[in-house]
Jmol script that loads the backbone (N, CA, C; Angstrom):
load data "model"
ATOM      1  N   MET A   1     -67.506 -74.841  60.193  1.00  0.00           N
ATOM      2  CA  MET A   1     -67.855 -74.965  61.595  1.00  0.00           C
ATOM      3  C   MET A   1     -68.653 -76.255  61.779  1.00  0.00           C
ATOM      4  N   ALA A   2     -68.383 -76.971  62.859  1.00  0.00           N
ATOM      5  CA  ALA A   2     -69.076 -78.219  63.171  1.00  0.00           C
ATOM      6  C   ALA A   2     -70.515 -77.922  63.599  1.00  0.00           C
ATOM      7  N   GLN A   3     -71.382 -78.894  63.434  1.00  0.00           N
ATOM      8  CA  GLN A   3     -72.797 -78.735  63.766  1.00  0.00           C
ATOM      9  C   GLN A   3     -73.089 -79.242  65.177  1.00  0.00           C
ATOM     10  N   ILE A   4     -73.886 -78.485  65.916  1.00  0.00           N
ATOM     11  CA  ILE A   4     -74.345 -78.929  67.228  1.00  0.00           C
ATOM     12  C   ILE A   4     -75.091 -80.250  67.038  1.00  0.00           C
ATOM     13  N   GLY A   5     -74.820 -81.210  67.905  1.00  0.00           N
ATOM     14  CA  GLY A   5     -75.443 -82.526  67.807  1.00  0.00           C
ATOM     15  C   GLY A   5     -74.594 -83.544  67.073  1.00  0.00           C
ATOM     16  N   SER A   6     -73.605 -83.069  66.313  1.00  0.00           N
ATOM     17  CA  SER A   6     -72.740 -84.016  65.607  1.00  0.00           C
ATOM     18  C   SER A   6     -71.771 -84.665  66.590  1.00  0.00           C
ATOM     19  N   VAL A   7     -71.266 -85.845  66.206  1.00  0.00           N
ATOM     20  CA  VAL A   7     -70.347 -86.604  67.051  1.00  0.00           C
ATOM     21  C   VAL A   7     -68.981 -86.614  66.383  1.00  0.00           C
ATOM     22  N   LEU A   8     -67.966 -86.219  67.134  1.00  0.00           N
ATOM     23  CA  LEU A   8     -66.597 -86.174  66.627  1.00  0.00           C
ATOM     24  C   LEU A   8     -65.819 -87.368  67.154  1.00  0.00           C
ATOM     25  N   SER A   9     -65.058 -87.990  66.297  1.00  0.00           N
ATOM     26  CA  SER A   9     -64.201 -89.131  66.665  1.00  0.00           C
ATOM     27  C   SER A   9     -64.985 -90.252  67.343  1.00  0.00           C
ATOM     28  N   GLY A  10     -66.278 -90.355  67.025  1.00  0.00           N
ATOM     29  CA  GLY A  10     -67.095 -91.403  67.600  1.00  0.00           C
ATOM     30  C   GLY A  10     -67.283 -91.295  69.099  1.00  0.00           C
ATOM     31  N   ARG A  11     -66.991 -90.128  69.652  1.00  0.00           N
ATOM     32  CA  ARG A  11     -66.935 -90.003  71.107  1.00  0.00           C
ATOM     33  C   ARG A  11     -67.533 -88.708  71.654  1.00  0.00           C
ATOM     34  N   TYR A  12     -67.321 -87.592  70.991  1.00  0.00           N
ATOM     35  CA  TYR A  12     -67.683 -86.280  71.536  1.00  0.00           C
ATOM     36  C   TYR A  12     -68.913 -85.725  70.822  1.00  0.00           C
ATOM     37  N   ARG A  13     -70.055 -85.675  71.518  1.00  0.00           N
ATOM     38  CA  ARG A  13     -71.271 -85.095  70.940  1.00  0.00           C
ATOM     39  C   ARG A  13     -71.301 -83.614  71.294  1.00  0.00           C
ATOM     40  N   LEU A  14     -71.314 -82.759  70.267  1.00  0.00           N
ATOM     41  CA  LEU A  14     -71.307 -81.314  70.482  1.00  0.00           C
ATOM     42  C   LEU A  14     -72.658 -80.860  71.018  1.00  0.00           C
ATOM     43  N   ILE A  15     -72.606 -80.097  72.112  1.00  0.00           N
ATOM     44  CA  ILE A  15     -73.821 -79.656  72.795  1.00  0.00           C
ATOM     45  C   ILE A  15     -74.105 -78.178  72.542  1.00  0.00           C
ATOM     46  N   GLU A  16     -73.080 -77.337  72.697  1.00  0.00           N
ATOM     47  CA  GLU A  16     -73.293 -75.902  72.473  1.00  0.00           C
ATOM     48  C   GLU A  16     -71.980 -75.220  72.123  1.00  0.00           C
ATOM     49  N   LEU A  17     -72.118 -74.135  71.384  1.00  0.00           N
ATOM     50  CA  LEU A  17     -70.971 -73.304  71.035  1.00  0.00           C
ATOM     51  C   LEU A  17     -70.646 -72.422  72.230  1.00  0.00           C
ATOM     52  N   LEU A  18     -69.392 -72.466  72.681  1.00  0.00           N
ATOM     53  CA  LEU A  18     -68.976 -71.641  73.817  1.00  0.00           C
ATOM     54  C   LEU A  18     -68.286 -70.362  73.375  1.00  0.00           C
ATOM     55  N   GLY A  19     -67.544 -70.431  72.279  1.00  0.00           N
ATOM     56  CA  GLY A  19     -66.844 -69.241  71.832  1.00  0.00           C
ATOM     57  C   GLY A  19     -66.087 -69.473  70.544  1.00  0.00           C
ATOM     58  N   GLN A  20     -65.742 -68.366  69.897  1.00  0.00           N
ATOM     59  CA  GLN A  20     -64.971 -68.408  68.659  1.00  0.00           C
ATOM     60  C   GLN A  20     -63.873 -67.369  68.739  1.00  0.00           C
ATOM     61  N   GLY A  21     -62.742 -67.720  68.175  1.00  0.00           N
ATOM     62  CA  GLY A  21     -61.637 -66.783  68.109  1.00  0.00           C
ATOM     63  C   GLY A  21     -61.030 -66.822  66.723  1.00  0.00           C
ATOM     64  N   GLY A  22     -59.923 -66.151  66.574  1.00  0.00           N
ATOM     65  CA  GLY A  22     -59.256 -66.109  65.286  1.00  0.00           C
ATOM     66  C   GLY A  22     -58.664 -67.436  64.869  1.00  0.00           C
ATOM     67  N   MET A  23     -58.345 -68.296  65.841  1.00  0.00           N
ATOM     68  CA  MET A  23     -57.680 -69.559  65.522  1.00  0.00           C
ATOM     69  C   MET A  23     -58.546 -70.790  65.731  1.00  0.00           C
ATOM     70  N   ALA A  24     -59.594 -70.705  66.542  1.00  0.00           N
ATOM     71  CA  ALA A  24     -60.343 -71.913  66.885  1.00  0.00           C
ATOM     72  C   ALA A  24     -61.766 -71.586  67.327  1.00  0.00           C
ATOM     73  N   THR A  25     -62.575 -72.641  67.376  1.00  0.00           N
ATOM     74  CA  THR A  25     -63.934 -72.585  67.897  1.00  0.00           C
ATOM     75  C   THR A  25     -64.007 -73.574  69.056  1.00  0.00           C
ATOM     76  N   ILE A  26     -64.669 -73.173  70.140  1.00  0.00           N
ATOM     77  CA  ILE A  26     -64.733 -74.013  71.335  1.00  0.00           C
ATOM     78  C   ILE A  26     -66.186 -74.395  71.604  1.00  0.00           C
ATOM     79  N   TYR A  27     -66.385 -75.685  71.854  1.00  0.00           N
ATOM     80  CA  TYR A  27     -67.708 -76.238  72.111  1.00  0.00           C
ATOM     81  C   TYR A  27     -67.744 -76.936  73.463  1.00  0.00           C
ATOM     82  N   ARG A  28     -68.928 -76.960  74.063  1.00  0.00           N
ATOM     83  CA  ARG A  28     -69.184 -77.889  75.167  1.00  0.00           C
ATOM     84  C   ARG A  28     -69.665 -79.160  74.500  1.00  0.00           C
ATOM     85  N   ALA A  29     -69.095 -80.277  74.912  1.00  0.00           N
ATOM     86  CA  ALA A  29     -69.444 -81.566  74.323  1.00  0.00           C
ATOM     87  C   ALA A  29     -69.577 -82.601  75.422  1.00  0.00           C
ATOM     88  N   ASN A  30     -70.276 -83.681  75.114  1.00  0.00           N
ATOM     89  CA  ASN A  30     -70.358 -84.794  76.047  1.00  0.00           C
ATOM     90  C   ASN A  30     -69.443 -85.893  75.548  1.00  0.00           C
ATOM     91  N   ASP A  31     -68.556 -86.350  76.420  1.00  0.00           N
ATOM     92  CA  ASP A  31     -67.631 -87.442  76.114  1.00  0.00           C
ATOM     93  C   ASP A  31     -68.342 -88.741  76.485  1.00  0.00           C
ATOM     94  N   SER A  32     -68.709 -89.539  75.490  1.00  0.00           N
ATOM     95  CA  SER A  32     -69.477 -90.761  75.751  1.00  0.00           C
ATOM     96  C   SER A  32     -68.664 -91.810  76.495  1.00  0.00           C
ATOM     97  N   GLN A  33     -67.350 -91.765  76.404  1.00  0.00           N
ATOM     98  CA  GLN A  33     -66.524 -92.745  77.115  1.00  0.00           C
ATOM     99  C   GLN A  33     -66.373 -92.392  78.591  1.00  0.00           C
ATOM    100  N   LEU A  34     -66.279 -91.104  78.890  1.00  0.00           N
ATOM    101  CA  LEU A  34     -66.136 -90.672  80.284  1.00  0.00           C
ATOM    102  C   LEU A  34     -67.477 -90.390  80.950  1.00  0.00           C
ATOM    103  N   GLY A  35     -68.520 -90.184  80.130  1.00  0.00           N
ATOM    104  CA  GLY A  35     -69.838 -89.888  80.676  1.00  0.00           C
ATOM    105  C   GLY A  35     -69.926 -88.521  81.320  1.00  0.00           C
ATOM    106  N   ARG A  36     -69.206 -87.551  80.781  1.00  0.00           N
ATOM    107  CA  ARG A  36     -69.253 -86.196  81.348  1.00  0.00           C
ATOM    108  C   ARG A  36     -69.022 -85.166  80.250  1.00  0.00           C
ATOM    109  N   ASP A  37     -69.336 -83.916  80.579  1.00  0.00           N
ATOM    110  CA  ASP A  37     -69.129 -82.833  79.628  1.00  0.00           C
ATOM    111  C   ASP A  37     -67.675 -82.391  79.635  1.00  0.00           C
ATOM    112  N   VAL A  38     -67.202 -82.015  78.464  1.00  0.00           N
ATOM    113  CA  VAL A  38     -65.831 -81.553  78.270  1.00  0.00           C
ATOM    114  C   VAL A  38     -65.856 -80.373  77.305  1.00  0.00           C
ATOM    115  N   ALA A  39     -64.745 -79.672  77.211  1.00  0.00           N
ATOM    116  CA  ALA A  39     -64.582 -78.625  76.206  1.00  0.00           C
ATOM    117  C   ALA A  39     -63.825 -79.224  75.026  1.00  0.00           C
ATOM    118  N   VAL A  40     -64.288 -78.902  73.817  1.00  0.00           N
ATOM    119  CA  VAL A  40     -63.632 -79.350  72.588  1.00  0.00           C
ATOM    120  C   VAL A  40     -63.255 -78.102  71.799  1.00  0.00           C
ATOM    121  N   LYS A  41     -61.983 -77.988  71.477  1.00  0.00           N
ATOM    122  CA  LYS A  41     -61.476 -76.842  70.726  1.00  0.00           C
ATOM    123  C   LYS A  41     -61.095 -77.321  69.330  1.00  0.00           C
ATOM    124  N   LEU A  42     -61.728 -76.743  68.314  1.00  0.00           N
ATOM    125  CA  LEU A  42     -61.471 -77.130  66.929  1.00  0.00           C
ATOM    126  C   LEU A  42     -60.730 -76.010  66.209  1.00  0.00           C
ATOM    127  N   LEU A  43     -59.570 -76.342  65.686  1.00  0.00           N
ATOM    128  CA  LEU A  43     -58.774 -75.371  64.935  1.00  0.00           C
ATOM    129  C   LEU A  43     -59.446 -74.998  63.625  1.00  0.00           C
ATOM    130  N   ARG A  44     -59.265 -73.767  63.212  1.00  0.00           N
ATOM    131  CA  ARG A  44     -59.697 -73.361  61.873  1.00  0.00           C
ATOM    132  C   ARG A  44     -58.841 -74.119  60.865  1.00  0.00           C
ATOM    133  N   PRO A  45     -59.398 -74.493  59.724  1.00  0.00           N
ATOM    134  CA  PRO A  45     -58.674 -75.327  58.753  1.00  0.00           C
ATOM    135  C   PRO A  45     -57.313 -74.777  58.334  1.00  0.00           C
ATOM    136  N   GLU A  46     -57.198 -73.478  58.180  1.00  0.00           N
ATOM    137  CA  GLU A  46     -55.914 -72.924  57.723  1.00  0.00           C
ATOM    138  C   GLU A  46     -54.791 -73.137  58.737  1.00  0.00           C
ATOM    139  N   TYR A  47     -55.134 -73.241  60.017  1.00  0.00           N
ATOM    140  CA  TYR A  47     -54.114 -73.510  61.032  1.00  0.00           C
ATOM    141  C   TYR A  47     -53.823 -75.002  61.144  1.00  0.00           C
ATOM    142  N   GLY A  48     -54.814 -75.821  60.871  1.00  0.00           N
ATOM    143  CA  GLY A  48     -54.638 -77.260  60.952  1.00  0.00           C
ATOM    144  C   GLY A  48     -53.675 -77.808  59.912  1.00  0.00           C
ATOM    145  N   ARG A  49     -53.445 -77.063  58.843  1.00  0.00           N
ATOM    146  CA  ARG A  49     -52.524 -77.506  57.787  1.00  0.00           C
ATOM    147  C   ARG A  49     -51.066 -77.242  58.118  1.00  0.00           C
ATOM    148  N   ASP A  50     -50.801 -76.430  59.113  1.00  0.00           N
ATOM    149  CA  ASP A  50     -49.427 -76.086  59.502  1.00  0.00           C
ATOM    150  C   ASP A  50     -48.958 -77.078  60.565  1.00  0.00           C
ATOM    151  N   PRO A  51     -48.018 -77.985  60.231  1.00  0.00           N
ATOM    152  CA  PRO A  51     -47.601 -79.015  61.194  1.00  0.00           C
ATOM    153  C   PRO A  51     -47.007 -78.442  62.481  1.00  0.00           C
ATOM    154  N   ASP A  52     -46.272 -77.336  62.390  1.00  0.00           N
ATOM    155  CA  ASP A  52     -45.695 -76.727  63.595  1.00  0.00           C
ATOM    156  C   ASP A  52     -46.791 -76.191  64.509  1.00  0.00           C
ATOM    157  N   PHE A  53     -47.778 -75.536  63.918  1.00  0.00           N
ATOM    158  CA  PHE A  53     -48.879 -75.004  64.711  1.00  0.00           C
ATOM    159  C   PHE A  53     -49.671 -76.145  65.336  1.00  0.00           C
ATOM    160  N   GLY A  54     -49.895 -77.204  64.578  1.00  0.00           N
ATOM    161  CA  GLY A  54     -50.613 -78.364  65.103  1.00  0.00           C
ATOM    162  C   GLY A  54     -49.921 -78.964  66.308  1.00  0.00           C
ATOM    163  N   GLU A  55     -48.607 -79.016  66.273  1.00  0.00           N
ATOM    164  CA  GLU A  55     -47.844 -79.560  67.404  1.00  0.00           C
ATOM    165  C   GLU A  55     -47.990 -78.660  68.635  1.00  0.00           C
ATOM    166  N   ARG A  56     -47.929 -77.350  68.457  1.00  0.00           N
ATOM    167  CA  ARG A  56     -48.126 -76.421  69.578  1.00  0.00           C
ATOM    168  C   ARG A  56     -49.540 -76.565  70.155  1.00  0.00           C
ATOM    169  N   PHE A  57     -50.507 -76.745  69.263  1.00  0.00           N
ATOM    170  CA  PHE A  57     -51.893 -76.925  69.687  1.00  0.00           C
ATOM    171  C   PHE A  57     -52.030 -78.189  70.537  1.00  0.00           C
ATOM    172  N   ARG A  58     -51.388 -79.278  70.139  1.00  0.00           N
ATOM    173  CA  ARG A  58     -51.434 -80.525  70.910  1.00  0.00           C
ATOM    174  C   ARG A  58     -50.807 -80.343  72.292  1.00  0.00           C
ATOM    175  N   HIS A  59     -49.691 -79.622  72.357  1.00  0.00           N
ATOM    176  CA  HIS A  59     -49.047 -79.368  73.652  1.00  0.00           C
ATOM    177  C   HIS A  59     -49.963 -78.550  74.559  1.00  0.00           C
ATOM    178  N   GLU A  60     -50.632 -77.555  73.987  1.00  0.00           N
ATOM    179  CA  GLU A  60     -51.566 -76.733  74.766  1.00  0.00           C
ATOM    180  C   GLU A  60     -52.703 -77.603  75.308  1.00  0.00           C
ATOM    181  N   ALA A  61     -53.230 -78.491  74.478  1.00  0.00           N
ATOM    182  CA  ALA A  61     -54.330 -79.364  74.903  1.00  0.00           C
ATOM    183  C   ALA A  61     -53.888 -80.305  76.017  1.00  0.00           C
ATOM    184  N   GLN A  62     -52.695 -80.847  75.909  1.00  0.00           N
ATOM    185  CA  GLN A  62     -52.192 -81.749  76.946  1.00  0.00           C
ATOM    186  C   GLN A  62     -51.987 -81.008  78.263  1.00  0.00           C
ATOM    187  N   ALA A  63     -51.510 -79.782  78.190  1.00  0.00           N
ATOM    188  CA  ALA A  63     -51.292 -78.995  79.403  1.00  0.00           C
ATOM    189  C   ALA A  63     -52.618 -78.658  80.088  1.00  0.00           C
ATOM    190  N   ALA A  64     -53.663 -78.444  79.294  1.00  0.00           N
ATOM    191  CA  ALA A  64     -54.963 -78.073  79.849  1.00  0.00           C
ATOM    192  C   ALA A  64     -55.743 -79.278  80.375  1.00  0.00           C
ATOM    193  N   ALA A  65     -55.385 -80.457  79.932  1.00  0.00           N
ATOM    194  CA  ALA A  65     -56.172 -81.665  80.285  1.00  0.00           C
ATOM    195  C   ALA A  65     -55.976 -82.094  81.727  1.00  0.00           C
TER     196      ALA A  65
END
end "model"
wireframe off; spacefill off
backbone 0.3
color backbone group
């Protein structure tokens, strides 16, 4: 699990844990490029290794954006 306060991809500073599920953890983060808060969903490692699942996850993220 990522640490609150850490910065992901040089852009997203994690502020608080919003929720956890069987497949992912969701955080409120601040996007330093946009200057606003966003939701960041991090896949559990076992799902991140499956290329098909990763592609579905990317499609879900694009649809939600």
